[in-house]
N, C-alpha and C positions, 0 to 999 in steps of 0.2 A: 674533690673537683666539682666545681659548680657546673650544673647542667645548662648548656646554652639553649635558648629558646628562640623561635622565630615567630614573627607576626603572621597571623592568618591573612592580613591585608596583603603582605608580600606574596604569599602563596596564591591568593586570588588574582593578584596582578600577573603573576606568571601564567596562571590559568587563562586569563583573558588574552595574554600574548599567544598562547597556544591556540585559543579559539580564533584569533585573527589569522594565525597561520593556516588553520583548517579552512577558514572561510576563504583565505587567499587561494588555497589549493582548489577549493570547490569552484571559485570564480574562474581560476585558470582552466579547470576541467570543462566548466560550462562554456568558457570562451573558445576552447579548442573544438568542443562539440558544435558550437554555433558557427565557427569558421568552416568546419567540415560541411555543415548544412549549407552555409552561404556559398562555399566553393561548388558544391553540387548544384545549387540553384543557379549559380553563375554559369557553370558549364551547360546546364540545361538551357538557360536563356541564350548563351552564346551559340550553342548548337542549333537552337530554334532559329535564331537570326541568320546563321550561316545557311541553313537549309532553305529558309525563306528567300535568301539572296539567290540561291540556285533556282528556286521556283520562279523568281522574278526574271532571271536570265532566260529561262525556258519560255516564260510568257512573253518577254520582250522579243524573242526570236520567232515565236509562232503566232502570237496575236495579230501582228501586222499582215501575216499571210491570210488569216481568216478575214480580216477587213478588206484585203485586196480582192479576194474572190467574191465577196459580197458587193464591192463597188462595181466589178465587171457585171455581176448578175443584175445590179440595179440599172446599169447602162442599158442592158438588153431589155429588161422588163419595162423600162420607161420609154423604150423606142428611140433612144438616142443613137444606137448603132443597130445594124441588122446582121444577124449571123450569116446570112447569105452573102454578105459583102466580106469575103475573106481578107481582102486587103485592109479594110477598116478594122476588122477584128484582130488581125495580126499586128497592126500598129498599136492598138490599145494594149494587147498582151505584152508586146515588146516594151512598151512604156512601163508596164508594171514590173517587168524583170529589171529594167534599168533603174527604176526607183527603189527597188528592194533587192539588195545583193544576196539575201538569203534564199530568195525564190529561185528554184532551178528550172521549173517549167510550169506552164499553164495550158490547160487543154479544155476544149468543149467536146462533150460526147453526147450524140443524139440518142433517141430511143432505139434506133436500129444498130447502135454500136459504132457508128462512124465517128472518128476523132480527128480534130485538127487543132492546132495551137502553135506555141513557140517554146523553145527550150534553150538552155545554156550548156554548151559543151565544156569539156575540161579546160579548153584553151580560152574560155570566156566568150567564144563566138556565139551569137544568138542566131538561131535558125528557125525557120517556119516550116511546118509540115502539115499535110492534110491526108487523112485516111490512113497513112502509115508513118509513124514517128521514126526518127533515126534509131539505130540499134541501141545506143546507149540511153535513149529516152523511152524505149519500149517498156511500158509498165502495165502490169495486169490491173484490171479494174475489179476491185473487191467489193464494190457497192452494188446493191440492188437499187436501181434508180427509183423504183416505186416506193422504196422504204425510206427515202430521205425526207427529213423534216425541213422546215423552212430555215433552220439555223445551220451554221457550218458544222460539219461532222468529220472528225478525224478518223481515218481508216487505219488499216493494218500497215505496219512498216513494210516497205517494199525493197527488194534487192534488184539492182539492175547494173550490169557491167561492173560488178565489184563495188558498187556504191549502195548506201542505205538511204532510203528516202522516207520521210513522213509526209503524208498527204491529207489534204482537207478538201471537201466537196460541198457544194450547195446546189439545190435543184433550181432549174430555170423554167419559168412559166412565160407563156405568151398568150395574152388575153385569157388568163387564169387556166390555161391548158399547159400541162407539163410537156416540155419539148426536149429536155435533156439535163445535163449537169455540168458545172464548171469545176475543175479540179486543179489545185496547185500543189506542187511538191517542194520540199526543202531537204537538202542533204544533211544527214546527221553529222557530217564533218564540221559544218558551221557551228553546230551546238557544242561539239567537243572543243573546238577552238575558243569559243566564248567562255566555256567553263575553265579552260586552261588559263585564260587571262585572269579569271576570278581567283583560281587556286594557284597563284604564282609560287606559293610556298612549296618547296620540294618535299617537305615532310607531310603534306596533306594531299590526299588523293580524292578527287571528286568523280562520281560515276552516276549513271542513270541506267536502271534496269527495266526490262520489259516484264513486269509481273514475276520477278525473281527467277525468270527462266533464262534470259539472255541479256547481254550487254549491248546497249544502244548508244552510249556515250561514255567516254573515259578520257581523263586528262593525261594519262600516260606517264605519271610519275609515281613516287612511292615504291611499292613492291614491284612495279612493272615500269621499266624506264621508257619503253617505246610501245606504241600501239599502231598496228597496221590497220588500214581501213578495212581490209578483208576480214579482220577478226570480229568486227561489229556484227551484232545479231547472231552470234554463236553462243551456245550454252555456257554457263558459268565455269563448268569444269574443263571446257575446251578453250576458253578465252586466253588463258595464259597468266592470269593474275592469281597467285596462290591465296591471297586474302579473300577474294571474291569466291574462289573455289571452295573455301572453307565456310562460306556464309550459311549454307543449309544446316550445318552442325554448330553454329555459334550459340553461345549462352547469353540470354538476355539479363542485363543488370540494370535495366531502367527503373527509375523510381515511379511511384504511382502518380506523382505530380507531373513528371515529364510525359507520361503516357496519357493521362487524362486531360491535361491542359494544352500540351503541345502536339499530341499525337506522335511523339518521338519515341523511337525504340533505340536503346543503347545496348550494343552487343560486344562480346569479347570472343576473340578467336586466337588460335595459334597457327602460325604459318612460318615455315623455315626456322623453327625453334625460336620464334620471337612472337611476343604478344602484340595484338592490335586491338584498338577500340574502334567500333564501327557505329556510325550514327545514320539512321535511315528514317524515311517517312514516305507514305504513299501519297500520290497526287493523281487526279483524274482530269480528263478533258482533252488529252493530246494524243490518244492512241486507242486502238481497238481494245487493248487491255490496260489495266492500271499500270502506271509507271511508279517506280521507286527511286527517289533521289537519295543520295547518301554521300558520306565522306568517311574515310578512315585514316587513322594516324597510329604510329607506333606507341606502345604504352610507355616506353622509356623517355619519350619526349614530354610526357606529363607527369612522370614519376617523381620529379624533384619536388613539386608542390605537395604531392601526396605524402612523400617522405617527411617533408617539413611538418605537415599536419600530424603525422604519426609520431614524430619526435616530440612535438608539443604535447600531444595526448599522453605519451609515456612519461614525460617530465611532470605533467600535472598529476598523473596517477601516483607517481612515486611520492610527490610532495603530500598529496592527500593521504596516502597510506602512512607515511612517516608522522604526519601531524596527528592522525587519528590514534596511532599507537602511543605516541608520547602523551597526548591528552588523556588517553585511557590509563596510562601508568600513573600520571599525576593525580587523576581523579580518584583512582583506587587508594592511593596513599592518603589522600585527604579524607576520603569517605570511610576508610576503615575505622578510625576512632568514632566517627559519627554513627557507624553501625553498632559499635559497642555501647554507645550512649543510648541508642534506640532499644537495644536488647535489655539494658538495665531499666530503662523507662517502662518497658512492658512488664518486667517483674514487679516494679513499684506499683504499676496500675493494678496488678493482681494481688497486691499486698504480700507478695512472696519474698519477704526480706531475707529469709534464711539462705536462699540460693543465689544471692547477688554477690558476685566477686568484686572486690575493690578494683577500681580502674587504675591502670598504670599511668604514671606521669608522662606528659607529652612534651616534645621539643617545640611544638607550636604553642605560643603563649596563650591564645584564647582557649584552645582545646585543653591545655593544662589547667586553666582556671575552672573550666567546666568539670573536668575529672575530679578536682579537689572538692568542688561544691557537691557533686553527686555522691562522693564518698561520705562527706559530712552529713548530707541529707539522709542517706541510708541509715547511718548510725543513729541519727535523731529519730527516724521513723521506727527503727527497731526498739529504741527505748520507749517511744510512745505506745507501740503495740503491746508492750508488757502491761499497760494499764487500761488500754481500750481494746475490747475484743475485735480481732480482725474480721471475723465473719460479719459482725454487726456493721462495721465500716463499709465492707464490701456490699452488703445488702442496701445500705443507705445510699451509696454512690450509684449503684445500678438502677435504683428506682427514682432517683432525683432527691437530693438532700433536702431542699426547702420544703417540697411537697410532702415528703415522707415524715419528716421530723416535726411537722406541725401537730400539736396535741389534738387528739380526736378520741371519741368513744368507740370501743370495739369489744367484742366478746372474744376472750382469749382463754387458753388453758395455761395455768401457772403452776410452776414446780418450785418447792422450797426444800432444801436439805439442811440437815444439822447433824453434827457428830455428838453422839451420847457420851457423857462423862468426860468431856474434853478437858475440863479443869484438872481432874486427877491425872490425866495423861500428861498434861503440861508439867505437873509437879514431878513426874517420874523421869522426864527426859530433859535434856538441855534445850536451849533456845534454837540452836542449829538443827538438832534432831527434830524438834517440833515443826520447824519451818519446812524441812525436807519431807516430813510425813504429810503436811498439808499440801505441799506442791504435788506430791505423788497422788494424793487423794483427789485434788481438784483436776488433775490431768485426766483421771478416769471419768470424772463427772462431765468435764467439758467435751471430751470426745463423744460420749454417749449422747449428749444433748445436740451437738452439731451434726452428728450422723443422722439424726431425725429431723434436721432442719430447724431446730430451736435457736433462740437467741439468748445468750448469757447476758443477764442484766448487770449483776454485780456480785462481788464476794462480800459476805457479811461475817467477818471473823472466821469461824470455822464452818459457816454456812454459805449457801449459794442460792441466788434467785435467778430463775430462767422462765421463759414463756414461749408459746407457739401462737402463730396467727398474725404476727407483726414483726418487722415491716412487710414480710412476705405473707400474702393471704394463703391460708391452708384450710381446706375443707375438713381434713381429718386431724385437726390440731389436737383433739382430745385423745385419739388413738396414738398420735405421735408422742404426746407427753407421757402416756402410760407406758409405751414401749421403751422410752428413754429411762423412765423410773425403774422398770424391771431390769434393764441392761445394767443400770448403776448398781442395783442390789446384787445381781449375780457377779458383777465384776469386783465389788467390794468383798464378797464372800471368797472369791477365788484369790484375791490379793491377801486376805487374812490367812488363808490356808498356806499360801506360798511363803508369807513372812509373818508368822505368828507373834514374833516379838514386836511387830509394828501394827498389830491388828487394831481396827477401828470399827465402831458400831455406828451405823448411819440411820437416821429417821428421815423419811421422805413424805412430803405432803403434795397432793395434786388436786387442783380445783379449777373449774371452768365457770367464768362469769364475766360481767361487764366491768371494764376498767377504763381509765384514761391513759392512753399511750402516746408518747412523744417526748419532745425536749422539755426538761424541767430544770431550772437553774436561774442564773443571772450573770450579766456582764460576760466575762470570758470563761466562765465555768458552767458547763451544761452537761446534763445526763439524759441519754435516751432511755427512759424507764417507764414503768407502769405504776399507777397509784389507784387506790380505790378499795372498797370493801372486799372484793375478791382476793386481793393480795393478803389482807389480814386473815381471811378465812383459811387461805393456804398455809400461812404461818402457824395458825392454831392447829391445823390438822397434823402437821409434822410433830407438833408438841404432844399430841395425844398418842403418838407412837410408843412412848415409854410405858404407858399403861396397858397397851394392847399386847406387846411382846417385849418385856424389859430385857431379856437375855438374847434376843435375836440379833444376828450380825447386821441385818437390814430389814426394815419394816416400811411398807408403803401404805399410806392411808389416802384413799381417793374419795371425793364427795359424790353424792348421788347425781349432782348436776353433770359431773364429768362422765359418769356411767351412762347417763341419758344421751350424751353426744357421741359416745364411743360405740364401736361395733364388735370389738373383741375383748370381752370382759370375763370369759369363763375361768380365768386363772385367779380371779379375785373372789373373796368371800364377804358376804354381807354381815356386818356387825351391828346392824340396827341404827337407831338414831342417837345422837349425842348432842348435848348442849355445849356450846363453846362460848368462851368469854367474849363479850362485846357484841353478841348477836342474840336477838330475842328468840328466833325460831330455831329449833334443833336442826342438826345437819345429819343426813344419812351417811353412814360410814361403810366403806368397802376396803378390805385390807388384804395385803399379801405379805407373808413373812418368809424371809430367807434365813434358814437356820445355819 
């Protein structure tokens, strides 16, 4: 059955589709979040405008009263009327009451406490009084005349005959001498009526509090259908509105923006097993204490919008989660073969070809091609590594190929090995047996050399050439070369003891001297090797081993130059100087024999 394969392009297309889905979910989530923020901002702005409208209503009701008392004051101080002329004063004050329906009474009080003025009864009749006001207009004076400034000053709220009055006073001077003060009062009934007209929506209740202590205006809808005049100016818990009664224990849910920008406080309370949202803000200038204007509304009237936002957020979250999980699943399925490729590439980078498992074929066309090429490349690299030492390649790659392989002169320690009487050994064994013996022998040599950081240059028939000090610089290259030689001698002796039928005798030469090290060759065939007189001397030294100990299983001959660079030489014996072919001066010989 032919394996069906799919194009990576198709997979990437699906992946991008998923990415779009994820982005769409993210956009939806962001949109819902923005809608929530915009809704909150809109509610803050709407609440701000609504409370501003309430403040404007209060200002529209009370500011003309301040202006009226100032006009009367100006008439007196400018000498246009005389306070001694009660008839003239009464006409002026009556005109003020007729011109402003909100003003309930206007009085003048002298420094001795005598009062005269005009007032409006409940039946709208305007009456004048002097010295003693009618019972329903008898109001306590809460002002210290001496303490009044030149501007209108609102006093404490007053209760008279079951009605609540706000009052404002200004001082009156005659020829810069204080002679008394003019006071005007307005019933809070007018303010409640004006607020009721503003809050015609029965779901919205508008109120004004006197420093969170008592109610001074109420529209009489919402949680409280009707408000009696006698209830005004009573504490919150006695007023009869359960929402306002719960105000001291309300929980603030205001945003930092609404508090810092608008001075707006948003509260949540429970009353009659129903939730309410209360909006409040403090205002100054109309009473002895700060006034608090506010509105409240049942939570279920604004719940629909909140539920829509919550539903949108939930849908966006589900889409985002689903898209993320699906993209993760597809991504892992696609990335899994790439992870295997990366793992094998790391083995290749370490030249660890023996631990690379062949990649399995893939249903994805492009990944299948990559798997096939990696498997082929690994097989090729394994074949190449049989002819090129892996440690050498690794060192060259780690130090920079071009810089390291450029031929240069360096002082190195060189090691030459050779098997004694190899020709007769070859005659006694088959070709296969000889090859196996050489492979086992060279395995011992290569391990000993690489364990000491040496570089295997090449195999020369039954011999081997290695060196220390390149491409890696080694200060103890002489000691490393001698240690490797002794390890080889001991390992060969142990091998011969274990397999006497395959016993070999090895001669080893070690010499230290200047050589040329680097790439030598031409075109596409290059060798990283060493050349020079020191190489020849090393070869001649191992050749002298036959004469030093002909029957020894292993003999090491080291030159005096190597001994001079080494620090641990007590296991070597001096055999004097010897002349070697191709060199005029004799060479000092140090030997070690492994019997």
